[in-house]
ZADO-1210 file (C-alpha; in nm, 4 decimals, padded with zeros to 6 digits):
<atoms>
<atom x="08.1090" y="13.7031" z="09.6298" code="MET" pos="1"/>
<atom x="08.0097" y="13.8946" z="09.9340" code="LYS" pos="2"/>
<atom x="07.9258" y="13.7040" z="10.2453" code="ILE" pos="3"/>
<atom x="07.6676" y="13.9646" z="10.3707" code="TYR" pos="4"/>
<atom x="07.3719" y="14.0717" z="10.1541" code="THR" pos="5"/>
<atom x="07.1870" y="14.2961" z="10.3977" code="LYS" pos="6"/>
<atom x="06.8640" y="14.1313" z="10.2874" code="THR" pos="7"/>
<atom x="06.7997" y="13.9858" z="10.6328" code="GLY" pos="8"/>
<atom x="06.8410" y="14.2933" z="10.8381" code="ASP" pos="9"/>
<atom x="06.4726" y="14.3114" z="10.9062" code="LYS" pos="10"/>
<atom x="06.4375" y="13.9683" z="11.0342" code="GLY" pos="11"/>
<atom x="06.3356" y="13.7854" z="10.7209" code="PHE" pos="12"/>
<atom x="06.5122" y="13.5521" z="10.4920" code="THR" pos="13"/>
<atom x="06.4525" y="13.3733" z="10.1539" code="SER" pos="14"/>
<atom x="06.3901" y="13.0135" z="10.1015" code="LEU" pos="15"/>
<atom x="06.5084" y="12.8474" z="09.7812" code="ILE" pos="16"/>
<atom x="06.2389" y="12.9360" z="09.5440" code="GLY" pos="17"/>
<atom x="06.2149" y="13.3041" z="09.6552" code="GLY" pos="18"/>
<atom x="05.9570" y="13.2896" z="09.9422" code="THR" pos="19"/>
<atom x="06.0412" y="13.5321" z="10.2183" code="ARG" pos="20"/>
<atom x="05.9809" y="13.4092" z="10.5759" code="VAL" pos="21"/>
<atom x="06.0548" y="13.5375" z="10.9216" code="PRO" pos="22"/>
<atom x="06.4004" y="13.4122" z="11.0559" code="LYS" pos="23"/>
<atom x="06.2106" y="13.2263" z="11.3380" code="HIS" pos="24"/>
<atom x="06.0027" y="13.0270" z="11.0946" code="HIS" pos="25"/>
<atom x="06.0008" y="12.6553" z="11.1654" code="ILE" pos="26"/>
<atom x="06.1547" y="12.5799" z="10.8273" code="ARG" pos="27"/>
<atom x="06.4434" y="12.7969" z="10.9210" code="ILE" pos="28"/>
<atom x="06.4805" y="12.6430" z="11.2655" code="GLU" pos="29"/>
<atom x="06.4824" y="12.2906" z="11.1027" code="SER" pos="30"/>
<atom x="06.7649" y="12.3625" z="10.8578" code="TYR" pos="31"/>
<atom x="06.9437" y="12.5741" z="11.1091" code="GLY" pos="32"/>
<atom x="06.9426" y="12.3030" z="11.3591" code="THR" pos="33"/>
<atom x="07.0676" y="12.0653" z="11.0920" code="VAL" pos="34"/>
<atom x="07.3487" y="12.3078" z="11.0274" code="ASP" pos="35"/>
<atom x="07.4343" y="12.3200" z="11.3991" code="GLU" pos="36"/>
<atom x="07.4434" y="11.9438" z="11.4028" code="LEU" pos="37"/>
<atom x="07.6780" y="11.9433" z="11.0996" code="ASN" pos="38"/>
<atom x="07.9209" y="12.1679" z="11.2985" code="SER" pos="39"/>
<atom x="07.9144" y="11.9203" z="11.5853" code="TRP" pos="40"/>
<atom x="07.9703" y="11.6236" z="11.3511" code="VAL" pos="41"/>
<atom x="08.2790" y="11.8256" z="11.2233" code="GLY" pos="42"/>
<atom x="08.4134" y="11.8615" z="11.5790" code="LEU" pos="43"/>
<atom x="08.3598" y="11.4783" z="11.6321" code="ILE" pos="44"/>
<atom x="08.5682" y="11.4217" z="11.3099" code="ARG" pos="45"/>
<atom x="08.8628" y="11.6383" z="11.4614" code="ASP" pos="46"/>
<atom x="08.8946" y="11.3990" z="11.7451" code="GLN" pos="47"/>
<atom x="09.1013" y="11.0877" z="11.7717" code="GLU" pos="48"/>
<atom x="08.8351" y="10.8414" z="11.6551" code="ILE" pos="49"/>
<atom x="08.9901" y="10.6342" z="11.3785" code="GLY" pos="50"/>
<atom x="09.0017" y="10.6963" z="11.0087" code="GLU" pos="51"/>
<atom x="08.6986" y="10.4778" z="10.9261" code="HIS" pos="52"/>
<atom x="08.4780" y="10.6746" z="11.1642" code="HIS" pos="53"/>
<atom x="08.6070" y="11.0005" z="11.0211" code="ARG" pos="54"/>
<atom x="08.5239" y="10.8780" z="10.6546" code="ASP" pos="55"/>
<atom x="08.1765" y="10.7776" z="10.7665" code="VAL" pos="56"/>
<atom x="08.1142" y="11.1118" z="10.9293" code="LEU" pos="57"/>
<atom x="08.2346" y="11.3035" z="10.6264" code="LYS" pos="58"/>
<atom x="07.9568" y="11.1248" z="10.4446" code="GLN" pos="59"/>
<atom x="07.7116" y="11.2202" z="10.7180" code="VAL" pos="60"/>
<atom x="07.8224" y="11.5807" z="10.6839" code="GLN" pos="61"/>
<atom x="07.7498" y="11.5635" z="10.3008" code="ASP" pos="62"/>
<atom x="07.4017" y="11.4138" z="10.3729" code="ARG" pos="63"/>
<atom x="07.3326" y="11.6859" z="10.6260" code="LEU" pos="64"/>
<atom x="07.4024" y="11.9498" z="10.3606" code="PHE" pos="65"/>
<atom x="07.1648" y="11.7598" z="10.1369" code="THR" pos="66"/>
<atom x="06.9017" y="11.7736" z="10.4173" code="ILE" pos="67"/>
<atom x="06.9723" y="12.1394" z="10.4773" code="GLY" pos="68"/>
<atom x="06.9151" y="12.2111" z="10.1084" code="ALA" pos="69"/>
<atom x="06.6019" y="12.0123" z="10.1055" code="THR" pos="70"/>
<atom x="06.4638" y="12.1816" z="10.4058" code="LEU" pos="71"/>
<atom x="06.5596" y="12.5263" z="10.2846" code="ALA" pos="72"/>
<atom x="06.3630" y="12.4891" z="09.9658" code="ALA" pos="73"/>
<atom x="05.9976" y="12.6059" z="09.9511" code="ASP" pos="74"/>
<atom x="05.8210" y="12.2829" z="09.8412" code="PRO" pos="75"/>
<atom x="05.5693" y="12.4757" z="09.6416" code="GLU" pos="76"/>
<atom x="05.7842" y="12.7250" z="09.4563" code="ARG" pos="77"/>
<atom x="06.1393" y="12.5996" z="09.4283" code="SER" pos="78"/>
<atom x="06.2451" y="12.4837" z="09.0790" code="LYS" pos="79"/>
<atom x="06.6069" y="12.4238" z="09.1761" code="MET" pos="80"/>
<atom x="06.7475" y="12.0743" z="09.1440" code="GLN" pos="81"/>
<atom x="06.8227" y="11.9684" z="09.5030" code="ILE" pos="82"/>
<atom x="07.0422" y="11.6560" z="09.5986" code="PRO" pos="83"/>
<atom x="06.8416" y="11.3864" z="09.7507" code="ASP" pos="84"/>
<atom x="06.8798" y="11.1117" z="10.0076" code="LEU" pos="85"/>
<atom x="06.8826" y="10.7421" z="09.9153" code="HIS" pos="86"/>
<atom x="06.7784" y="10.4300" z="10.1036" code="GLU" pos="87"/>
<atom x="07.1516" y="10.3482" z="10.0805" code="GLY" pos="88"/>
<atom x="07.2329" y="10.6430" z="10.3117" code="ASP" pos="89"/>
<atom x="07.0053" y="10.5114" z="10.5791" code="ILE" pos="90"/>
<atom x="07.1367" y="10.1470" z="10.5295" code="PHE" pos="91"/>
<atom x="07.5006" y="10.2801" z="10.5698" code="LEU" pos="92"/>
<atom x="07.4213" y="10.4133" z="10.9224" code="LEU" pos="93"/>
<atom x="07.2389" y="10.0990" z="11.0117" code="GLU" pos="94"/>
<atom x="07.5280" y="09.8791" z="10.8939" code="ASN" pos="95"/>
<atom x="07.7813" y="10.0926" z="11.0711" code="GLU" pos="96"/>
<atom x="07.5811" y="10.0538" z="11.3893" code="MET" pos="97"/>
<atom x="07.5617" y="09.6653" z="11.3414" code="ASP" pos="98"/>
<atom x="07.9324" y="09.6483" z="11.2993" code="GLU" pos="99"/>
<atom x="08.0081" y="09.8671" z="11.5974" code="MET" pos="100"/>
<atom x="07.7625" y="09.6671" z="11.8113" code="ASN" pos="101"/>
<atom x="07.9522" y="09.3483" z="11.7404" code="LYS" pos="102"/>
<atom x="08.2491" y="09.4998" z="11.9349" code="GLN" pos="103"/>
<atom x="08.0496" y="09.6405" z="12.2241" code="LEU" pos="104"/>
<atom x="07.9259" y="09.4941" z="12.5443" code="PRO" pos="105"/>
<atom x="07.5506" y="09.4373" z="12.5540" code="ALA" pos="106"/>
<atom x="07.3677" y="09.7478" z="12.6537" code="LEU" pos="107"/>
<atom x="07.1948" y="09.6751" z="12.9887" code="LYS" pos="108"/>
<atom x="07.1649" y="10.0246" z="13.1342" code="HIS" pos="109"/>
<atom x="07.1138" y="10.3745" z="13.0299" code="PHE" pos="110"/>
<atom x="07.4402" y="10.5525" z="12.9872" code="ILE" pos="111"/>
<atom x="07.5233" y="10.8976" z="13.1129" code="LEU" pos="112"/>
<atom x="07.7074" y="11.1181" z="12.8569" code="PRO" pos="113"/>
<atom x="08.0743" y="11.1652" z="12.9167" code="GLY" pos="114"/>
<atom x="08.4045" y="10.9800" z="12.9552" code="GLY" pos="115"/>
<atom x="08.6236" y="11.1672" z="12.7054" code="SER" pos="116"/>
<atom x="08.5883" y="11.4756" z="12.4748" code="ASN" pos="117"/>
<atom x="08.5204" y="11.2569" z="12.1717" code="ALA" pos="118"/>
<atom x="08.2458" y="11.0552" z="12.3615" code="VAL" pos="119"/>
<atom x="08.0852" y="11.3728" z="12.5004" code="SER" pos="120"/>
<atom x="08.0892" y="11.5478" z="12.1575" code="TYR" pos="121"/>
<atom x="07.9068" y="11.2387" z="12.0147" code="CYS" pos="122"/>
<atom x="07.6471" y="11.2725" z="12.2783" code="HIS" pos="123"/>
<atom x="07.5981" y="11.6429" z="12.2257" code="VAL" pos="124"/>
<atom x="07.5606" y="11.5767" z="11.8540" code="ALA" pos="125"/>
<atom x="07.3032" y="11.3056" z="11.9198" code="ARG" pos="126"/>
<atom x="07.0974" y="11.5510" z="12.1306" code="CYS" pos="127"/>
<atom x="07.1197" y="11.8096" z="11.8536" code="VAL" pos="128"/>
<atom x="07.0153" y="11.5561" z="11.6036" code="CYS" pos="129"/>
<atom x="06.7090" y="11.4568" z="11.8115" code="ARG" pos="130"/>
<atom x="06.6162" y="11.8363" z="11.8289" code="ARG" pos="131"/>
<atom x="06.6689" y="11.8547" z="11.4465" code="ALA" pos="132"/>
<atom x="06.4372" y="11.5542" z="11.4059" code="GLU" pos="133"/>
<atom x="06.1701" y="11.7042" z="11.6506" code="ARG" pos="134"/>
<atom x="06.1572" y="12.0295" z="11.4551" code="ILE" pos="135"/>
<atom x="06.1519" y="11.8576" z="11.1151" code="THR" pos="136"/>
<atom x="05.8649" y="11.6411" z="11.2272" code="VAL" pos="137"/>
<atom x="05.6849" y="11.9445" z="11.3504" code="HIS" pos="138"/>
<atom x="05.7488" y="12.1170" z="11.0209" code="LEU" pos="139"/>
<atom x="05.6131" y="11.7963" z="10.8348" code="ALA" pos="140"/>
<atom x="05.2781" y="11.8538" z="11.0148" code="GLU" pos="141"/>
<atom x="05.2285" y="12.1781" z="10.8132" code="GLU" pos="142"/>
<atom x="05.4419" y="12.1545" z="10.5133" code="SER" pos="143"/>
<atom x="05.5626" y="11.8644" z="10.2835" code="PRO" pos="144"/>
<atom x="05.8977" y="11.7033" z="10.4135" code="VAL" pos="145"/>
<atom x="06.0459" y="11.4129" z="10.2329" code="GLU" pos="146"/>
<atom x="06.0118" y="11.1001" z="10.4568" code="GLU" pos="147"/>
<atom x="06.3703" y="11.0107" z="10.4001" code="GLN" pos="148"/>
<atom x="06.4818" y="11.3150" z="10.5730" code="VAL" pos="149"/>
<atom x="06.2993" y="11.2305" z="10.8983" code="ILE" pos="150"/>
<atom x="06.4163" y="10.8670" z="10.8744" code="ILE" pos="151"/>
<atom x="06.7767" y="10.9720" z="10.8243" code="TYR" pos="152"/>
<atom x="06.7751" y="11.2102" z="11.1176" code="LEU" pos="153"/>
<atom x="06.6083" y="10.9365" z="11.3413" code="ASN" pos="154"/>
<atom x="06.8774" y="10.6806" z="11.2360" code="ARG" pos="155"/>
<atom x="07.1625" y="10.9276" z="11.2591" code="LEU" pos="156"/>
<atom x="07.0839" y="10.9916" z="11.6352" code="SER" pos="157"/>
<atom x="07.1022" y="10.6276" z="11.6959" code="ASP" pos="158"/>
<atom x="07.4299" y="10.6032" z="11.5039" code="TYR" pos="159"/>
<atom x="07.5793" y="10.8940" z="11.7136" code="LEU" pos="160"/>
<atom x="07.4819" y="10.7155" z="12.0316" code="PHE" pos="161"/>
<atom x="07.6473" y="10.3963" z="11.9013" code="THR" pos="162"/>
<atom x="07.9499" y="10.5826" z="11.7853" code="LEU" pos="163"/>
<atom x="07.9970" y="10.7371" z="12.1478" code="ALA" pos="164"/>
<atom x="07.9961" y="10.3914" z="12.2902" code="ARG" pos="165"/>
<atom x="08.2308" y="10.2626" z="12.0162" code="ALA" pos="166"/>
<atom x="08.4720" y="10.5520" z="12.0629" code="VAL" pos="167"/>
<atom x="08.4674" y="10.5232" z="12.4369" code="GLY" pos="168"/>
<atom x="08.5293" y="10.1308" z="12.3964" code="HIS" pos="169"/>
<atom x="08.8226" y="10.2009" z="12.1729" code="ALA" pos="170"/>
<atom x="08.9629" y="10.4583" z="12.4130" code="GLN" pos="171"/>
<atom x="08.9157" y="10.2135" z="12.6916" code="GLN" pos="172"/>
<atom x="08.6885" y="10.4608" z="12.8820" code="VAL" pos="173"/>
<atom x="08.4322" y="10.3153" z="13.1182" code="ASN" pos="174"/>
<atom x="08.0753" y="10.3891" z="13.0210" code="GLU" pos="175"/>
<atom x="07.8988" y="10.6040" z="13.2797" code="ASN" pos="176"/>
<atom x="07.6117" y="10.3725" z="13.3653" code="ILE" pos="177"/>
<atom x="07.2971" y="10.5409" z="13.5140" code="TRP" pos="178"/>
<atom x="07.1781" y="10.3651" z="13.8342" code="LEU" pos="179"/>
<atom x="06.8770" y="10.5386" z="13.9536" code="PRO" pos="180"/>
<atom x="06.8658" y="10.6288" z="14.3167" code="ARG" pos="181"/>
<atom x="06.5797" y="10.4451" z="14.4881" code="MET" pos="182"/>
</atoms>
């Protein structure tokens, strides 16, 4: 199988279902940003974060591939069977956050990103996730998008924030509390 097809050389690409759209189309932006997020999640998995977190993040990466496939499909023309998200995928993120929060000090201030590479990568991934969510919400204004996709991205950004705190706590890194200058 060749990696290059030359079919995108004029600035257009095909959605699942065959529809050709410009590479700057919002649908391409949405799944491209999800792909970028997946790469950042892979970078987090490569850090010293503990086996349990790595396992959860591998599941997250699988769900992000599912979301990418969903977003890459033309909702009106695709006949391909696409994997789907389940409520349990969202509950997993919520349960993981609840468990991590049991070990963390109460959140009383905004936190500035940083403290260690792993913590910083979690924050970068959180920001990319928020961007993916914003773009996907924008896409949903003009084309059908499964509600679970938007909910999952919303919850995932919260999970990545909580993971940043949990990783920093496990590494005994002080949180960078934002104290606004007055």
